[in-house]
N, C-alpha and C positions, 0 to 999 in steps of 0.2 A: 505464686504471683501470676502465673499464666492463667490459672482459673479465675483469679480476681479480675484480671484485665478483661477476660471474656464476659464475666458477669456485669462489670461496669458498662461495657460496650452494649450488651444486650439491654440493660436497664435504660441507657440513653436512647437506644433505638425505639424502645417501647414508649418512652415519654414523648419523643418527637412524633411518633405515629399517632398518638391519641391526644396530644396537646396537654400533657401532664407536666407538673413540676414537683420535684422532691422538696418537701416542706420541712423536713427535720429528721431526726433519728437519734438512736441511742446505741452505743457500742459497749459491750462488756466482754470480759475474758471468761472462757469456760474450759474445763478439762475435757469436755465431750466434743462431739462433732460440731462443725459450723452449722448454725441455724439462722435463717434469714426470714423475717416476717414483714410483709408489706401490706399496709392498709390504704385502700383507695377510697377517697371520699368524693361524692358528687352531689348534685342537686337535681331535683325534679320540679318542673314548673307546677305551680299550685293547681291542684285539681286534675293533674295528668298522670298520677301514679297508677300503674296497672298492677293490680293485685292478683293473687291466685284465686281469690274468692268470688270473682265476678261472672263465672261461666253460668250459662242458663240453658235449660232444656231446648234442644233444637239447634244450638250452636254447632259449628263445624270445627273439628280439631285439625290444626295445621302445624307443620314443622318446617323449619328452614334446613337447607343443605342436605347432607346425607348422614345417616346414623351408622355407627359401628366402626368407623375408620380408626378412632382413637384406641378402641379395644384391640383391634388388629395390630396397630402400631406398637402397643405395649407388649403384645405377645412377641412381635418381631425383635423388640429390644431386650426381652428377658430370656427367650428360649432359643439357644443357638441352633438346635436341630431343626425346629420349625422355621427359623429365619432362613436357613439355607433352602429348605424345601419350598417355602412360600415364595422366596425370591425367584427361584427357578420357574415357579408356576405363573406368577403375575408379572415378572420382570422387575429389573432394578429401579426403574423410574416410578412405577406404581408402589413398590415397597417403600421407596423414599417418601412418597406422598403420605403413605400411612404413618410412617414414623413422624413426619412433620405434624400430622393431625394430633398425635399424642403429645409431642414435645412442645409445640408452639401453637396452641389453639388460638383462633382469631374470633373475638367477640363480634356479634353482628350489629355493630353500632349504627350502620346506615339504615337498618330496618326500623329504628326507633320511631321516626315520624309516622310510618304506616301503622305501627302497632298502636301508637297514641290515638290515631284517628279511628281505627276499626276494631281493635282487640277488646274483648270483654274481660279476658283473664290471660295471664301469660307468666312464664317462668323459663329459666334456661335449663337445658338438659345437661346437668352436671354429674348426677349420680346414676344415670341410666334412664332411657326413655320410659320404660315401664314404671319405675318407682316414682319418677317425677310426674308422670301423668296421673298416677294414683294420688299423689299429694295435691295436685290441682283438683281432682275429683273430691277429695276429702274436704279441702278448704271451701269449695263451692257447694258442698252437700249435694252433689249430683253423681251420676255414673258416667264413666268414660268408656266408650267402645272403640277399639283400635282394630283396623283391618290389616293384618300382617302383610298381605300381598301389596298394599299400597305404600308401605314404609320405604322411603327413598334410600337406596343402597348404591354405593359407588361401584364402578366396574370391577375394581380389584376385589372388593368384598363379595360381589356377586359371583366372581370366578371361584373364590374360596368356598362359598356356599354350594356352588354347583358340584364341587368335587368332595363335599362333605368334610372339608378341612376345618370348618367352623360351623356352628349351628346358629340359626337365626336368634335363638334365645341368648346366645353370647353377645350378639351385636346390640340387642335392645335392652340388655341389662348391664353392659360393660361400663358405661359412663364416660365422662370426660369429653363428650362431643362438643359441649358448649354451643349447641344450636338452640334455637328459640322455639318453644312449644306455645301455641296460642289458640284461643277459641275466638271464632269470628261468627257473627250472625250470618245465617245462610244467604240472605239476600245481598250481603256485602262481600262475599267471598271473591267474586270476580274483580271488584274494585280493589280489594286488598291485594290480590295476586298481581294486578297491574301495577299498583304502587310498589310492591316488592320487586317486581321486574325492573322498574325504573331505578330502583335503589341498587340494583345489581345483586339481589339475593334471591335464589330460587326457593320457592315454598311449595309444599305438597300437602294436599288434603289426605289425612290418614285415618279419620274416624269422625265420631260425632258425640254430642252430649245427649244422654237419654235420662229418663226418670230412674230413680233408684239411687244406689250408692256403690262406690268402688270402681274397680277396673276390670274390663274383659278384653283380652287380646284374642281375636279370632283368626284361625289359620285359613288358607285359601278355600277350604270346604265349608267354612262358617262355624267350625267347631272351636269352642274355647280352648286355648292352649293352657297346659298345665306347666307353669313356670316354677322351677326349683326355688328361685328367689327373684325379686323384682329389680334389685340393683344394690348399690352401696347404701347401707344404713349406718349412720354415724353412731348410733346408740346401741347397736347390737354387734 
């Protein structure tokens, strides 16, 4: 009952925050563990849908927020030894922020108007920055180049990186960031950045769209990084 009270309170808070209403449901009994599935349904104004397939050669690749916090938060939640070590290293407040990014991600709703005005392609970073960037590249039939040194990292993750407690590869493939990855025509990057700032969402230029196909992530020296995997793949 205590868990159910917390679940209902959390669901109510989310509905109030985003202007949602529970429209129905179906309850059945099972001998297995509790499973809850929620489907959110929304509308896009006609002609305003931003697809993954619209990126063009010369566009600039931009991402909102910071990358890798959710991965670090998941490690904190799952690994007791690392949790103690990391908390001592980054502090309790920063560790709490990392946990929150993993447990209660916040969609960038306020960025939608800026994206609709300027973005040629977009998707959320749910399965990992690298794999979602590669999906955008494949859908648009272009190549995406990401400069690792430009990827926005929180102070907590930067501290973990500096002491080699995590690798950059972990942060860009871990997933569950729920930030927005978008391509913007180069001449409109400044206007998009200003619109994002007015919306209260930080955005960072991390790469560009070039001719060819696929994804390249370059380290600070310009050398392509060899990633063991790109992120979460639902079918492998």
